[in-house]
Each structure stands twice: as structure tokens, then as C-alpha cells.
C-alpha positions as CSV (number, residue, x, y, z in Angstrom):
1,M,-90.1,-40.2,33.2
2,V,-93.0,-38.4,31.7
3,I,-93.0,-34.6,31.9
4,K,-96.4,-33.2,32.6
5,L,-97.2,-30.0,30.6
6,T,-100.5,-29.0,32.0
7,P,-102.2,-25.6,31.3
8,Q,-101.2,-24.6,34.8
9,V,-97.6,-25.3,34.1
10,Q,-97.6,-23.3,30.8
11,S,-99.4,-20.5,32.6
12,R,-96.7,-20.4,35.3
13,I,-94.0,-20.1,32.6
14,G,-95.9,-17.4,30.9
15,D,-96.3,-15.4,34.2
16,A,-92.6,-15.8,35.0
17,I,-91.6,-14.3,31.6
18,A,-94.0,-11.4,32.1
19,A,-92.5,-10.7,35.5
20,A,-89.0,-10.9,34.3
21,E,-89.5,-8.7,31.4
22,A,-91.1,-6.0,33.6
23,K,-87.5,-5.5,35.0
24,T,-85.8,-5.2,31.6
25,S,-86.1,-4.1,28.0
26,G,-84.9,-7.4,26.8
27,E,-87.1,-10.2,25.6
28,I,-87.3,-13.7,26.8
29,F,-88.9,-16.7,25.0
30,C,-89.3,-20.3,25.9
31,V,-89.7,-23.4,23.7
32,L,-90.2,-26.9,24.7
33,A,-89.7,-29.5,21.9
34,R,-91.0,-33.0,22.2
35,Q,-88.5,-34.2,19.5
36,V,-86.1,-32.2,17.2
37,S,-85.2,-35.1,15.0
38,S,-86.4,-38.6,14.3
39,Y,-82.8,-39.7,14.0
40,R,-84.0,-42.2,11.3
41,D,-80.6,-41.9,9.6
42,I,-78.8,-43.0,12.7
43,S,-80.9,-46.1,13.0
44,L,-80.4,-46.8,9.3
45,G,-76.7,-46.3,9.7
46,W,-76.5,-48.8,12.6
47,A,-78.7,-51.3,10.8
48,A,-76.7,-51.2,7.6
49,A,-73.4,-51.5,9.4
50,A,-74.8,-54.5,11.4
51,A,-76.1,-56.2,8.3
52,L,-72.6,-55.9,6.6
53,L,-70.5,-56.9,9.4
54,L,-72.4,-59.2,11.8
55,P,-73.1,-62.0,9.2
56,L,-69.4,-62.2,8.5
57,G,-69.0,-63.8,12.0
58,L,-70.8,-66.9,10.6
59,I,-68.1,-67.6,8.0
60,P,-65.5,-69.1,10.3
61,F,-68.1,-71.5,11.7
62,G,-68.5,-73.0,8.2
63,F,-71.8,-71.2,7.1
64,D,-74.1,-73.5,5.4
65,P,-77.4,-72.5,3.5
66,A,-78.9,-75.6,5.3
67,W,-78.9,-73.7,8.4
68,I,-82.0,-71.8,7.0
69,P,-85.0,-74.1,6.6
70,G,-85.9,-74.5,2.9
71,L,-82.6,-73.3,1.5
72,G,-80.7,-76.6,1.9
73,D,-81.7,-80.3,1.4
74,G,-78.8,-81.6,3.6
75,W,-77.2,-83.4,0.7
76,Q,-73.8,-82.4,-0.6
77,A,-73.3,-81.8,-4.3
78,A,-71.2,-84.5,-6.0
79,H,-70.9,-82.9,-9.4
80,L,-69.5,-79.6,-10.7
81,S,-72.7,-79.0,-12.4
82,S,-74.4,-78.5,-9.2
83,T,-71.9,-75.8,-8.0
84,D,-74.0,-72.9,-9.3
85,V,-77.0,-74.1,-7.4
86,V,-74.9,-74.4,-4.1
87,V,-73.5,-70.9,-4.6
88,G,-77.0,-69.5,-5.4
89,Q,-78.4,-71.0,-2.1
90,S,-75.5,-69.7,-0.2
91,L,-75.9,-66.1,-1.5
92,A,-79.8,-66.3,-0.9
93,A,-79.2,-67.6,2.7
94,Y,-76.5,-64.8,3.4
95,A,-78.8,-62.1,1.9
96,L,-81.7,-63.4,4.0
97,I,-79.6,-63.3,7.2
98,Q,-78.4,-59.8,6.3
99,S,-82.0,-58.6,5.8
100,A,-83.1,-60.1,9.1
101,V,-80.2,-58.4,10.9
102,F,-80.9,-55.1,9.3
103,V,-84.5,-55.1,10.1
104,T,-83.9,-56.3,13.9
105,V,-81.2,-53.6,14.4
106,F,-83.3,-50.9,12.9
107,M,-86.3,-51.7,15.0
108,L,-84.2,-51.9,18.2
109,T,-82.5,-48.6,17.5
110,S,-85.8,-46.9,16.8
111,I,-86.9,-47.5,20.4
112,P,-86.5,-43.9,21.9
113,G,-84.3,-45.1,24.9
114,V,-82.0,-47.2,22.7
115,R,-81.8,-44.5,20.0
116,R,-80.6,-42.0,22.6
117,I,-77.9,-44.3,23.6
118,V,-76.6,-45.2,20.2
119,T,-76.8,-41.6,18.9
120,P,-73.5,-39.8,19.5
121,R,-74.0,-37.0,21.9
122,S,-72.3,-34.6,19.5
123,V,-75.0,-35.4,16.9
124,R,-77.7,-34.8,19.4
125,R,-76.2,-31.6,20.6
126,A,-75.8,-30.3,17.1
127,R,-79.5,-31.0,16.2
128,V,-80.9,-29.6,19.3
129,R,-78.6,-26.5,18.8
130,R,-79.9,-26.2,15.2
131,A,-83.5,-26.7,16.3
132,A,-83.0,-23.8,18.8
133,M,-81.5,-21.5,16.4
134,E,-84.5,-22.1,14.0
135,Q,-86.8,-21.2,16.8
136,F,-84.7,-18.2,17.6
137,L,-85.1,-16.9,14.1
138,A,-88.6,-18.0,13.5
139,H,-90.0,-16.0,16.4
140,G,-88.0,-12.9,15.5
141,L,-85.8,-12.8,18.5
142,H,-83.0,-11.6,16.3
143,I,-84.8,-8.5,15.3
144,T,-85.7,-7.0,18.7
145,R,-85.1,-3.2,19.1
146,E,-81.8,-3.7,21.1
147,R,-80.8,-7.1,19.9
148,T,-81.5,-8.5,23.5
149,G,-83.7,-11.6,22.7
150,V,-82.9,-14.7,24.8
151,L,-84.3,-18.1,23.9
152,I,-84.6,-20.8,26.5
153,F,-85.0,-24.2,24.6
154,A,-85.5,-27.7,26.1
155,A,-85.7,-30.9,23.9
156,L,-87.5,-33.6,25.8
157,S,-86.6,-36.7,23.9
158,D,-83.0,-35.7,23.7
159,H,-82.6,-34.6,27.2
160,Q,-80.8,-31.4,26.0
161,V,-81.1,-27.7,26.9
162,E,-80.0,-24.7,25.0
163,V,-80.0,-21.0,25.8
164,V,-79.5,-18.7,22.9
165,A,-78.7,-15.0,23.4
166,D,-78.7,-12.3,20.8
167,E,-75.4,-10.2,20.3
168,G,-76.6,-7.3,22.0
169,I,-76.6,-9.1,25.4
170,Y,-74.4,-12.2,24.7
171,S,-71.0,-10.2,24.5
172,K,-71.8,-8.3,27.8
173,V,-72.6,-11.3,30.0
174,D,-70.3,-13.8,31.6
175,H,-70.9,-17.1,29.9
176,A,-71.3,-18.8,33.2
177,V,-74.7,-17.1,33.5
178,W,-76.0,-19.0,30.5
179,A,-74.4,-22.3,31.9
180,D,-76.2,-21.7,35.3
181,A,-79.5,-21.2,33.4
182,V,-79.1,-24.4,31.5
183,E,-78.3,-26.1,34.7
184,A,-81.4,-24.9,36.4
185,L,-83.7,-26.0,33.6
186,V,-82.0,-29.4,33.4
187,K,-82.5,-29.8,37.2
188,G,-86.2,-29.0,36.8
189,M,-86.8,-31.4,34.0
190,K,-85.0,-34.2,35.8
191,N,-87.3,-33.6,38.9
192,N,-90.4,-33.7,36.6
193,D,-91.0,-30.0,37.5
194,P,-90.5,-28.1,34.2
195,A,-92.4,-25.0,35.5
196,A,-89.7,-24.6,38.3
197,G,-86.9,-25.2,36.0
198,F,-88.0,-22.6,33.5
199,E,-88.8,-20.1,36.2
200,T,-85.4,-20.3,37.6
201,A,-83.7,-20.1,34.3
202,I,-85.9,-17.2,33.2
203,G,-84.9,-15.4,36.5
204,L,-81.2,-15.8,36.0
205,C,-81.6,-14.4,32.3
206,A,-83.8,-11.6,33.6
207,D,-81.2,-10.5,36.2
208,V,-78.5,-10.1,33.6
209,L,-80.8,-8.4,31.1
210,A,-82.0,-6.0,33.9
211,E,-78.4,-5.2,34.8
212,H,-77.4,-4.2,31.2
213,F,-80.9,-3.2,29.7
214,P,-83.2,-1.9,32.3
215,P,-86.6,-0.8,31.2
216,G,-87.1,2.5,29.4
217,H,-89.8,4.9,29.2
218,S,-91.2,2.8,26.3
219,N,-91.0,-0.9,26.9
220,P,-93.0,-2.7,24.3
221,N,-93.6,-6.4,24.5
222,E,-92.0,-7.5,21.3
223,V,-92.4,-11.3,21.7
224,E,-95.4,-13.0,23.3
225,D,-94.9,-14.1,26.9
226,R,-95.6,-17.8,26.7
227,L,-94.2,-21.3,26.5
228,V,-94.3,-22.6,22.9
229,L,-94.7,-26.4,22.5
230,I,-93.4,-27.9,19.3
């Protein structure tokens, strides 16, 4: 499924943030990441493991260099002096098979859908969370006046969503609220309607912010009201 991020979608999300922040002194920021990691190390790991283990399965079947064209002549050595040649051919054939397995598995696990399946969920969750924290800090949500910054973060290729709240608001709110916001955004992404997902998540966060941090006489906009694409 392809998520459509038209200017209208981005404008709707920006308007939703502005409307939400009119009810609170807190700050809400939204980020949509197309990809938080290449996961190249995961593909390399699978390829290396397959290259080491899969060719071993050929040994019980009497692995012979002659199986690979050009590495065997079909004649058996009759003298001990030819043993080195046979061993060399066997090693070359085995190394060639390992290389072919490595390249094949690496290419297969580099396909986005396959890569997502073979990457442990805990690894994807950790990298999305790290990317969300990097955005939280990069955009100064940790230095708002009352420490009430909230980041709503979605990672497209990972199908993961994170909500990060600063300490000023996190400790005062039932954690189920953040779970509801995550669920709302996930539902919008699944329905190919990111604007609706973000709007609902923003609204839920705004409600708890307004409850604990209503707008004061001075309510500066400390963080820009827009969806950031990375």
C-alpha cells in the first residue's frame, strides 16, 4: 500500500496541530519517516549465516566439484600426486557456492517486504524509537517552557508508530492515552488515510495536554505547526 502525502494532507495535519495547541500551552510535533534504517546489517547477517550453513547440506550427498561446470573433468584421480588438485577444486567449488548463496540471500533480504519479515520486531521497534528520540531532541521538544512537548512519529517502511512525551506531561497522564494515540495513527495508516490518523492522534494528545496545561495569558508557539517528512 502506498501512502499518499499530498500538500493537502500535510496542510490538514498542520491545521490540526494549530487547532489543538489553541487549547493548551503544550506543543505537538509530527514527523513521518519514510525509512529509519537501511537494515543492511540485518541482510548481511542473514546472508553470512546462509553462506556458512546452507552449503553444508551438500556434504551428505557426496559433494563433488564436478557439479559445477568447469571445475571438474569427470575423471577420478588415480595417484596421490593429484590429491592437491582435487582438494583445490573442491575448495574452489565450495567457495563459489558460498558466494552464490551469500549474494542470493542478501538480494532477497534487501527487498523491503522480505526485509521487514526477516528483521526481528524488537530490532525494528528499537530503531524506530531511537529515530523518534533523535527527532524529539533535534526539534527542541525537550526544551519547551513547561516541558510539555509531544512528538507523534510514524515510520512508513517499518509500519511502526511512536508517541514521545516530555517529562512535564508524561508522568501526569495515564499511559493508555499514548497507546490510544498510537492505535489511532496506525489505523489511519492502514486505511491509507494518514491525515485522519494524525488528526485523531493529535486530538487525543491535545485533550490531555489541555487538561493539565491549559493556555495561559502568554501562549507562544515554540515549535512550528507542521508535518515534517524525513
